[in-house]
C-alpha positions in Angstrom: 25.8 28.7 -24.9 22.5 28.4 -23.0 18.9 28.8 -23.9 18.6 31.3 -20.9 19.8 34.8 -20.7 20.2 34.9 -17.0 21.3 32.4 -14.3 18.8 30.5 -12.2 17.7 32.2 -9.0 19.4 30.8 -5.9 16.1 29.8 -4.4 15.1 28.0 -7.6 18.4 26.2 -7.5 17.6 25.0 -4.0 14.1 23.9 -5.1 15.3 22.3 -8.4 18.6 20.6 -7.6 18.4 17.0 -6.5 22.1 16.3 -5.9 21.6 16.5 -2.2 19.9 13.1 -2.2 20.1 11.5 -5.7 23.9 11.0 -5.2 22.8 7.6 -3.9 22.1 6.6 -7.5 25.7 7.1 -8.4 26.8 3.5 -8.6 23.8 2.6 -10.7 24.4 5.5 -13.0 28.0 4.4 -13.6 26.8 0.8 -14.2 24.3 1.8 -16.8 26.7 4.4 -18.4 29.3 1.6 -18.8 26.7 -0.6 -20.5 25.5 2.3 -22.7 29.0 3.1 -23.9 29.6 -0.5 -24.8 26.4 -0.6 -26.8 27.3 2.7 -28.6 30.6 1.2 -29.7 29.1 -2.1 -30.7 26.7 -0.3 -33.0 29.4 1.9 -34.5 27.9 5.1 -33.0 31.2 5.8 -31.2 34.6 4.3 -31.7 36.1 1.5 -29.6 38.8 3.9 -28.5 36.1 6.3 -27.3 34.4 3.4 -25.4 37.7 2.5 -23.7 38.3 6.1 -22.6 34.8 6.4 -21.3 35.1 3.0 -19.5 38.4 4.1 -17.9 36.9 7.4 -16.7 33.8 5.6 -15.4 36.0 3.2 -13.5 37.8 6.1 -11.8 34.4 7.7 -11.0 33.2 4.5 -9.5 36.2 4.4 -7.2 35.8 8.0 -6.2 32.1 7.4 -5.4 33.0 4.3 -3.4 35.7 5.9 -1.3 34.0 9.3 -0.9 36.5 11.3 -2.8 34.2 12.2 -5.7 34.6 15.9 -6.3 31.1 17.3 -6.3 30.9 20.8 -7.8 28.8 23.8 -7.0 27.0 23.6 -10.4 26.0 19.9 -10.1 22.3 19.8 -10.5 21.9 16.1 -10.1 24.1 12.9 -10.0 23.8 12.4 -13.7 25.2 15.7 -14.6 27.9 15.4 -11.9 29.1 12.1 -13.3 29.1 13.3 -16.9 31.0 16.4 -15.8 33.6 14.3 -14.0 33.9 11.9 -16.9 34.6 14.8 -19.2 37.2 16.2 -16.7 39.0 12.8 -16.8 38.6 11.8 -20.4 38.4 15.2 -22.1 36.1 16.0 -25.0 35.2 12.3 -25.5 33.2 12.6 -22.2 30.6 14.6 -24.1 29.9 11.5 -26.2 28.6 9.5 -23.2 25.2 11.2 -23.4 24.7 10.2 -27.1 21.4 8.4 -27.7 20.0 8.9 -24.2 18.2 11.5 -22.1 18.2 12.2 -18.4 14.6 11.1 -18.5 15.4 7.5 -19.5 18.6 7.6 -17.6 17.0 8.4 -14.2 14.2 5.9 -14.8 16.9 3.2 -15.4 18.9 4.2 -12.3 15.7 4.1 -10.2 14.8 0.6 -11.5 18.3 -0.6 -10.7 18.1 0.9 -7.2 14.7 -0.6 -6.5 15.7 -4.0 -7.7 18.8 -4.0 -5.5 17.0 -2.9 -2.4 14.0 -5.2 -3.0 16.5 -8.0 -2.9 18.2 -6.7 0.3 14.8 -6.2 1.9 13.8 -9.7 1.1 17.0 -11.1 2.6 16.3 -9.1 5.8 12.7 -10.4 5.9 13.9 -13.9 5.6 16.4 -13.4 8.4 13.6 -12.1 10.7 11.3 -15.0 9.7 14.1 -17.5 10.6 14.6 -15.8 14.0 10.9 -16.0 14.8 10.8 -19.7 13.7 13.7 -20.4 16.0 11.9 -18.7 18.9 8.7 -20.7 18.1 10.6 -24.0 18.3 12.3 -23.0 21.5 8.9 -22.2 23.1 7.0 -25.0 21.4 4.7 -26.0 24.3 4.4 -22.8 26.3 0.7 -22.0 26.8 -0.5 -18.4 26.6 -3.8 -16.7 26.2 -4.8 -15.7 22.7 -6.8 -12.5 22.4 -9.5 -10.8 20.4 -10.4 -7.2 21.1 -7.4 -7.4 23.5 -9.6 -9.6 25.8 -8.5 -13.1 26.7 -10.3 -15.4 24.2 -8.8 -18.9 23.8 -5.5 -20.4 24.9 -2.8 -21.0 22.3 0.8 -22.0 22.4 3.4 -19.2 22.2 5.0 -21.0 19.3 1.7 -20.8 17.4 1.4 -17.1 18.1 5.0 -16.3 17.0 4.5 -18.4 13.8 1.7 -16.1 12.8 4.3 -13.4 12.1 6.4 -15.8 10.1 3.6 -16.2 7.6 3.0 -12.5 7.5 6.7 -12.0 6.7 6.7 -14.7 4.0 3.9 -12.9 2.3 6.0 -9.7 2.5 8.9 -11.6 0.9 6.7 -12.5 -1.9 5.6 -8.9 -2.4 9.2 -7.8 -2.7 9.8 -10.6 -5.2 7.0 -9.1 -7.2 8.7 -5.7 -6.9 11.8 -7.1 -8.4 9.8 -8.5 -11.3 8.2 -5.1 -11.8 11.6 -3.6 -12.6 12.1 -6.1 -15.4 11.8 -3.8 -18.4 14.7 -1.5 -19.4 13.8 2.2 -19.8 17.2 3.2 -21.3 17.0 3.9 -25.0 13.6 5.6 -24.8 15.3 9.0 -24.9 13.4 12.0 -23.6 10.1 10.4 -24.6 10.0 9.5 -28.3 13.0 7.2 -28.8 16.4 8.3 -30.2 17.8 9.1 -33.6 20.2 6.2 -33.6 19.9 2.4 -34.3 20.7 1.3 -30.8 20.6 -2.2 -29.4 18.5 -1.9 -26.3 18.3 -5.6 -25.9 22.1 -5.8 -25.4 22.0 -3.2 -22.7 19.1 -5.0 -21.1 21.1 -8.2 -20.9 24.2 -6.5 -19.5 22.2 -4.7 -16.8 20.2 -7.8 -15.9 16.8 -6.7 -17.2 14.4 -9.3 -18.6 13.6 -7.1 -21.7 13.1 -3.6 -22.9 10.2 -1.2 -22.2 7.9 -1.5 -25.2 6.7 2.1 -25.4 9.1 5.0 -25.0 6.5 7.3 -23.5 5.6 4.7 -20.8 9.3 4.0 -20.2 10.2 7.5 -19.1 6.9 8.2 -17.2 6.7 4.9 -15.4 7.3 4.8 -11.6 5.0 1.9 -10.9 7.9 -0.1 -9.5 8.6 2.7 -6.9 5.0 2.6 -5.9 5.2 -1.2 -5.7 8.2 -1.0 -3.4 6.5 1.5 -1.2 3.3 -0.5 -1.1 5.2 -3.7 -0.1 7.2 -1.7 2.4 4.1 -0.2 4.0 2.6 -3.7 4.4 5.8 -5.1 5.9 6.2 -2.1 8.2 2.6 -2.6 9.4 3.4 -6.2 10.3 6.5 -5.0 12.2 4.3 -2.4 13.9 1.9 -5.1 15.2 4.8 -7.2 16.4 6.2 -4.2 18.2 2.9 -3.3 19.8 2.6 -6.8 21.2 6.1 -6.7 22.7 5.3 -3.4 24.3 2.2 -4.8 25.9 3.7 -8.1 26.9 6.7 -6.5 28.5 4.5 -4.3 30.7 4.1 -5.2 34.4 0.4 -5.7 33.7 1.1 -8.5 31.3 4.6 -9.6 32.4 4.9 -12.1 29.5 8.4 -11.1 28.4 11.4 -8.9 28.8 13.6 -7.4 26.1 17.3 -7.5 26.7 19.1 -4.5 28.0 20.7 -4.0 24.6 17.3 -3.2 23.1 15.8 -1.1 25.9 16.2 2.4 27.3 15.9 4.0 30.7 14.2 7.1 32.0 15.8 10.5 32.6 14.0 10.8 35.9 12.7 7.4 37.0 15.7 5.0 37.8 13.5 1.9 37.9 12.3 2.2 34.3 13.2 -0.2 31.5 11.4 0.9 28.4 11.0 -1.3 25.3 11.8 1.6 23.0 12.9 -0.6 20.1 9.5 -2.2 20.0 7.8 1.1 20.3 9.7 2.5 17.4 8.8 -0.5 15.3 5.2 0.5 16.0 5.8 4.2 15.2 7.7 3.8 11.9 4.9 2.1 10.0 2.8 5.2 9.4 5.9 7.1 8.2 6.4 4.5 5.4 2.7 4.4 4.6 2.7 8.2 4.3 5.5 8.0 1.7 3.3 5.7 -0.4 0.4 8.0 -0.1 2.6 11.0 -0.9 4.0 9.5 -4.1 0.5 8.5 -5.2 -0.3 12.2 -4.7 2.6 13.2 -7.0 1.7 10.7 -9.7 -2.1 10.6 -9.6 -2.9 13.4 -12.1 0.4 13.8 -13.9 0.2 14.2 -17.7 2.6 12.2 -19.8 5.5 12.0 -20.0 8.3 13.2 -17.7 7.5 16.1 -15.3 9.7 17.6 -12.7 7.2 16.5 -10.1 8.6 13.0 -10.6 11.8 14.1 -8.9 9.8 13.7 -5.7 9.9 9.9 -6.0 13.5 9.7 -4.6 13.2 11.0 -1.1 10.1 9.0 -0.4 11.8 5.9 -1.7 15.1 6.4 -0.1 13.7 7.2 3.3 11.4 4.1 3.1 14.3 1.9 2.1 16.4 3.1 5.0 13.6 3.0 7.5 12.4 -0.5 6.6 15.8 -2.1 6.4 16.7 -0.5 9.8 13.5 -1.8 11.4 13.9 -5.3 10.0 17.4 -5.5 11.4 16.3 -4.1 14.8 13.4 -6.6 15.0 15.7 -9.5 14.4 18.2 -8.2 17.0 15.5 -7.5 19.6 13.9 -10.9 19.2 17.2 -12.8 19.3 17.6 -11.6 22.9 14.1 -11.6 24.2 13.2 -13.6 27.3 9.7 -15.0 27.8 8.2 -15.8 31.2 6.7 -19.2 31.2 4.9 -19.1 34.6 3.2 -15.8 33.9 2.1 -17.0 30.4 0.8 -20.2 31.9 -1.0 -18.4 34.7 -2.8 -16.2 32.2 -3.6 -19.1 29.9 -5.1 -21.0 32.9 -8.1 -18.7 33.1 -11.0 -21.2 32.9 -13.1 -18.7 31.0 -10.9 -19.3 28.0 -12.5 -22.8 27.9 -16.0 -21.5 27.3 -16.0 -22.4 23.6 -14.8 -26.0 24.5 -17.7 -26.4 26.8 -20.0 -25.2 24.0 -18.5 -27.7 21.6 -19.0 -30.5 24.2 -22.7 -29.8 24.0 -22.5 -29.8 20.2 -20.9 -33.2 20.2 -24.0 -34.3 22.2 -26.4 -33.1 19.5 -27.1 -29.6 20.5 -27.0 -26.8 17.8 -24.0 -24.6 18.4 -26.0 -21.4 18.7 -28.1 -23.0 21.5 -25.0 -24.3 23.2 -23.4 -20.8 23.0 -26.3 -19.4 24.9 -26.2 -22.0 27.6 -22.5 -21.5 28.2 -23.0 -17.8 28.3 -25.4 -18.4 31.1 -22.9 -20.6 32.9 -20.3 -17.9 32.7 -22.7 -15.3 33.9 -23.6 -17.5 36.9 -20.0 -18.2 37.8 -19.0 -14.5 37.6 -22.0 -13.5 39.6 -21.1 -15.9 42.4 -17.4 -15.1 42.2 -16.6 -18.7 41.3 -14.5 -20.4 38.6 -16.4 -22.4 36.1 -15.0 -25.6 37.6 -16.4 -24.6 41.0 -20.0 -24.8 39.7 -21.8 -27.8 41.3 -23.4 -30.7 39.2 -26.7 -29.4 40.4 -26.0 -25.9 39.1 -24.9 -27.4 35.7 -28.1 -29.4 35.5 -30.1 -26.2 35.8 -28.5 -25.0 32.6 -28.6 -28.3 30.6 -29.1 -32.0 31.4 -26.3 -32.7 28.9 -23.7 -31.3 31.2 -22.1 -34.1 33.3 -18.7 -35.0 34.7 -17.0 -34.5 31.3 -17.6 -30.8 31.8 -15.0 -30.9 34.6 -12.6 -32.9 32.5 -12.8 -30.3 29.7 -11.8 -27.6 32.2 -8.8 -29.6 33.4 -5.5 -27.9 32.7 -4.0 -28.3 29.2 -7.0 -30.0 27.7 -8.2 -26.9 25.9 -5.1 -26.5 23.8 -4.8 -30.0 22.6 -8.4 -30.1 21.4 -7.6 -27.6 18.5 -6.7 -30.4 16.1 -7.8 -28.8 12.9 -5.2 -28.0 10.3 -3.4 -24.8 11.2 -4.6 -25.0 14.8 -2.7 -24.7 18.0 -2.5 -28.3 19.1 1.1 -29.5 19.5 0.9 -31.9 16.6 -0.4 -29.2 14.3 2.2 -26.6 15.5 5.0 -29.2 14.9 3.7 -29.6 11.3 3.5 -25.8 10.9 7.1 -25.5 12.1 8.3 -27.9 9.4 6.3 -26.0 6.7 7.6 -22.7 7.9 11.3 -23.8 7.7 10.6 -25.4 4.3 9.0 -22.2 3.1 11.9 -20.0 4.3 14.5 -22.3 2.7 12.5 -23.2 -0.4 12.5 -19.6 -1.8 15.7 -18.5 -0.1 16.9 -15.2 -1.4 20.5 -15.0 -2.6 
């Protein structure tokens, strides 16, 4: 019997059914159903014989989902109903007991929490792998000078190792965000029922322990309406994808003929359909392009949730495609970034040539005057005048004569030329976290310790 006198319209079925994508929750639905059946038997709500039959049917379903032989049916609205239908086909009438003391509302919330927890872990592992790849690259290019940039203009020289390590610390912050996502899934929704709890004396704590939750959701209304952990995953994913986008953007720039700093391997590049000479860093470009896609999923789900009354509303079905696509996209991008960087080749001579631009030493000249007692703001103006004079004459800074220096400041002497000598600029950055070799070596040790110290899995 049904509450409705006529079947659903075919277009409504297409709008309403989620089986086309929530089938991915199948393994988690089996996992929680097994724990739920065990609890029902332990509390005397169903018999042990019922439990054993349900477990046997669930094991068969698990195998069918795993090998792709699960027989989805035309009437399956979602994965939960599909599994319950199949369990009943296998176990008979006892299959109808599986849904005792639960609702699809707390069931789907539990499946989603399990899914998010599993993929937060997998994402953290992939982040760690990429951070290790970048750290290896940094160590292999420890003393390779390159220009650092602000506003995409040459600013101050740094070592390539120092620049690459910047991404390691970004990624380690990302790993911490995904650890927080895992923690956000810590309260078990199952047992909240549709919204008000259930009419049976269940043991939610036992189910929580079996499924690896830290505890149970304290409020049944909050339990079924909570998707904060999905928003948390999407927020962490958006930040991580943004970091990958910045990395990709730099590889695109650096591999251009105008920069010539690096070349990606053939395995991570594409050609042109019309220009035979082209080697395009398409993997890096796609890292750049995928970030707004993930950020859009975060914004879209906030749009779904932002004015939603308690408790469960069908709107919340929209959490899945945003989450699933973000998971797939980010895990793909992290793996691609690791692969691309493992085969990248940097060009030392071109990097060094760009880093040898004497204008990058302007701040060092200003600091020379500061060490001689001049206020920095005053020294900044004097060096700006030196730069203007050199550029106006088509000269390098080191080509200015002592007489020309004296016109700008009597504090400028032969040490001015020593500051401009090759390599001196990099090794003066001795502050903690700076680019001098001693500091970068310290940073490498800290980076490896940080990666290993909170190793995932």
